[in-house]
FILO-841505 format. One record per atom (N, C-alpha, C): x, y, z. Coordinates in steps of 0.2 Angstrom, whole numbers, plus 5000, padded with zeros to 4 digits. Example, Ala and Ser with C-alpha at 12.3 -4.5 7.8 and 13.67 -1.06 7.14 Angstrom:
<pts>
506649725039/506249785039/506649845039/506449895035/506849955036/506450005039/
</pts>
This chain:
<pts>
500449945000/500050005000/500450065000/500350114996/500750174996/500750215002/501350245004/501450275010/501050345010/500950375004/500450435004/500150434997/499550464997/499250474991/499450544988/499550544982/499750604978/499150654977/498550624977/497950664976/497850714982/497850774980/497850834985/498450844989/499050814987/499650834990/499850904989/499950944994/500051014994/500851024993/501051044987/501751044986/502051114983/502651124986/503051184983/503651144979/503751164973/504251134969/504651194966/505251194967/505751244964/506051224958/506251274954/506551264947/506051234943/505451254943/504951224939/504851244932/505251294929/505151314923/505451274917/505851224918/506151184913/506351114916/506551074912/506851004913/506450964918/506850944923/506450894928/505950934932/506050994934/505551034937/504851044933/504951054927/504351064923/503950994922/504350944921/504050874920/503750854926/504050864932/503750844938/503150884940/503150944939/502550984940/501950954936/502050934929/501550904925/501350844928/501850794930/501650734932/501350734939/501550774944/501150774950/500450794949/500350844945/499650874944/499250824941/499550784936/499150734933/498950674938/499350674943/499150624948/498750654954/498550714953/498050744958/498350794963/499050804963/499350844968/499150914966/499250954971/499151034970/499851064971/500051094966/500751114965/500851194965/501251224969/501451294968/502151284965/502251304959/502851304955/503251374956/503851364958/504251424959/504851424954/504951474951/505451484946/505551564945/506151574941/506251644940/505951674934/505751634929/505451654923/504751654923/504451714924/503651714924/503351694918/503651704912/503351684906/503351614905/503851574907/503851504908/503251474912/503251504918/502751484923/502051494920/501951544916/501251554913/501151504908/501651484904/501551434899/501451364902/501751354908/501651294911/500951284913/500551344915/499851334917/499451304912/499651314905/499251294900/499351224898/499951194901/500151124900/499951074905/499751094911/499551044916/498851024915/498650964917/498050924915/497450954920/497650984926/497151004930/497351074932/497151124928/497451194930/497251224937/496651194939/496451224946/496951204951/497351144950/497851124955/498551154954/498551204950/499151244948/499151314951/499751324954/499851394956/500651414955/500751474954/501451484952/501751554956/502351554957/502651614960/503351624957/503451684954/504051704950/504551734955/505051694957/505551724962/506151684961/506651704965/507351674965/507351634972/507551564971/507551524977/508151544982/508651584979/509151604984/508951664988/508351694986/508151754990/507651734996/507951755002/507551735008/506751765007/506651825005/506051855005/505551815000/505851794994/505451754989/505251684992/505751654996/505551594999/504951595004/505051655008/504451665013/503851675009/503851715004/503251735000/502951674997/503351624994/503051564992/502751524997/503051525003/502751485008/502051515010/502051585011/501451615012/500851605007/501051605001/500551594995/500351524996/500751474997/500551404998/500051395004/500151425009/499751425015/499051455013/499051515009/498451545008/498051505002/498351484997/498051444992/497851374994/498251334997/498151264999/497951255006/498051305010/497951295017/498451255021/499051245018/499551215021/500051185016/500551145019/501051115014/501151045017/501150995012/501350925013/502050905010/502250945005/502850925001/503250984999/503850985000/504351034998/504850994993/504851014987/505350984982/505851034980/506451024982/507051064981/507351044974/507151064969/507451044962/507851094959/507851154960/508251214957/508951194958/509351204952/510051194953/510451224947/511051224948/511451254943/512151214942/512451204936/513051164935/513651214934/514151184934/514851214932/515251164928/515551184923/515951134919/516651164918/517151124918/517851144917/518251134923/518951134922/519451124927/519351174933/519451144939/519351184945/519851244945/520451234943/520951284943/520851344938/520451334933/520251384929/519651434931/519351414936/518751444939/519051494945/518551524948/518651574954/518251564959/518351594965/517951584971/517151604970/517051654965/516351674964/515951614961/516251574957/515851514954/515751464959/516151454963/516051404968/515551424973/515551494975/515051514980/514351514976/514251534970/513651534966/513351464966/513751414965/513551344964/513251324971/513651334977/513451314983/512851354985/512751414983/512151454985/511551424983/511551404976/510951384973/510851304975/511351264975/511251194975/511251174983/511551214987/511551184994/511251234999/511451294999/511251345005/510451365004/510251374997/509551394996/509051334998/509151274996/508751224998/508751205006/509351205009/509351195016/508951255020/509051315018/508751365021/507951365020/507751345014/507051335012/506751285017/507151225018/506851175022/506751205029/507251245032/507251265039/506551315039/506451355034/505951405034/505251365033/505251305030/504651275029/504451225034/504951205038/504751145043/504151165048/504051225050/503451225054/502851215051/502751235044/502151225040/502151145038/502651115036/502751045035/502551005040/502751025046/502550985052/501850975054/501451025051/500751025052/500350995046/500750965041/500450935035/500250865036/500050835030/499750775030/500350725027/500650685031/501150635029/501750675025/501950725029/502450775025/503050745023/503350775017/503950745014/504350805011/505050795012/505550845009/505850805004/505850824997/506250794992/506750834989/507350814990/507950844987/508250814981/508250854975/508450824969/509250834969/509550784969/510350784969/510550754963/511050714963/511350684957/511750624958/511850574953/512250524955/512950544956/513150614954/513750644956/513850664963/513250654967/513350664974/513550604977/513650544974/513850484976/514650474974/514750484967/515350474964/515550534960/516150574962/516350634959/516650614952/516650664948/517050654941/517450724940/517950724936/518350784934/517850834930/518150894931/517850954927/517150964929/516850944935/516250954938/516350964946/516950984948/517150974955/516651014959/516551074958/516051114962/515351094962/515151064956/514451034956/514450974960/514950934960/514950874964/514950884971/515350934973/515450954980/514750974983/514351014979/513651034981/513250974982/513250934977/512850874978/513050824983/513650814984/513850774990/513650814997/513650874997/513350915003/512650905004/512250904999/511550895000/511350825001/511750774999/511650705000/511750695008/512350715010/512450715017/511950745022/511750805020/511250835024/510650805024/510450775018/509750735018/509850675022/510350645022/510450585027/510350595034/510650655036/510650675043/509950695045/509650735040/509050765042/508450715042/508550665038/508050605038/508050575045/508650565048/508650535055/508350585060/508450645059/508250695064/507450705064/507150705058/506450715057/506050655057/506350595057/505950535057/505450525063/505750545069/505250545075/504650585074/504650635070/504150685069/503650665063/503850605060/503450585054/503550625048/504150655047/504250695041/504850655037/504650635031/505050595027/505550645023/506150615021/506650645017/506850605012/506750625005/506850584999/507450614995/507950574994/508450604990/508450574983/508350614977/508350594971/509050594967/509250544964/509950554961/509950524954/509750574949/509750564942/510450554940/510550524934/511150534930/511050594925/511450594920/511350654915/510650654912/510350714912/509650714910/509550764904/509150754899/509050804894/508750864896/509050914897/508750974900/509251034898/509151094901/509551154900/510151154904/510351104907/510851104912/511551134908/511651104903/512251124899/512251194896/511651214894/511551274892/511651334897/511451314903/511551364908/512151354913/512451304912/513051294916/513551344916/513951354922/514451404922/515051364919/515451404914/516051374911/515851324906/516351294903/516251254897/516751194897/516451134895/516951074894/516651034889/516750964889/516550924883/515850904884/515450954882/514750944884/514350884880/514550874874/514250824870/514350754874/514950744876/515150684880/514650674886/514550724890/514150714896/513350704894/513150724888/512450714886/512350644884/512850604882/512750544879/512350494884/511750464881/511350424885/510950454890/510750514889/510450554894/509750524896/509450534902/508750514903/508350574901/507650564900/507250614899/506950644906/506750704906/506450734912/505850694914/505450674909/504850644910/504950574914/505450544912/505550474915/505850494923/506250544924/506450564930/505750584934/505350614931/504750644935/504250584937/504150534932/503750474934/504050434940/504650424940/504950384945/505050424952/505150494951/505150534957/504450534960/503950544956/503250544959/503050474962/503250424959/503150354962/503550344969/504150374969/504550364975/504250404981/503950464979/503550504984/502950464987/502650434983/502050404985/502150344989/502750304987/502950244991/503350254997/503550314998/503950335005/504650305004/504950304998/505650284998/506050345001/506650325003/507150365006/507650395001/507850354996/508250374990/508150334984/508250364978/508250324972/508850344968/509150304965/509650314960/509350294953/509250334948/508850324943/509050294937/509650274936/509850244930/510350184932/510250134928/510650074929/511450094929/511650134924/512350154924/512550194930/512050234933/512250264939/512250224945/511850174945/511850124951/512550084950/512750064944/513350024943/513950064945/513950134944/514550174946/514550174953/513950184956/513950194964/514250134967/513950074965/514150014968/514949994966/515150014960/515849994959/516250044963/516050104964/516450144969/516550124976/515950094978/515950064985/516350004985/516349954980/516649894981/517349894978/517549934973/518249934971/518350004968/518550054973/518650124971/519250124966/519750094966/520350094961/520050084954/519550034953/519250024947/518850084944/518450104949/518050164948/518450224946/518950234949/519450294947/519650284940/519850224938/520150214932/519550224926/518950194928/518450204923/518250284922/518250314928/518050394927/518650424923/519250414924/519750444921/519750424913/519550364912/519550344905/518950374901/518450394904/517850414901/517850494901/518350524903/518350604904/518950624900/
</pts>
């Protein structure tokens, strides 16, 4: 039996204007959830309203997830429109490509601000509202690179390792209060990641064999319903993670050979 019904699930979802966030908004609403989509591009949010199957279940807020006031405004809107919050999905993220030594401190700080500090602070701000929700859950969208790092994505990997560790710790802290924490770890996904990433590297190489946002969304929605703690979404990603655990030297050789 599912851990929770997605029908009526009151949700805030960040990074909703493209890729996984857009697909997940559509999928959750298709399953009956009520979604407040948060993103910076108001025009994309307006277009998304025409693409969901149940427009009455869709709300949007144009804002920057790294902005404290925008996060609080989104929470206030969810309270007003939905009467509370059952699910917070931290999906917004940014990448960086290229050797670490060619970058600067500003790039590292921007990556950590978007991928780690913003979702962590959003969770802190949302916890009082989530605690009063129905079978509440926090969903952090990470990456298989939060399990095994690769060259030319050092800052991105660091941010995903951070959200991975934080999610594991928070899950144990919140379990007595009945608040679930789910970590989603996709592999490369067909999205605007490479178009918006800071820096440049061998982009076409990393796009090979990419998952679709829709497939990530379907499996994420099912994981939310079933009460999973973590999912690694591709067979290749699972193989890399287990190889790194069982034989790190072989994993190191494989990563070096493929980059």
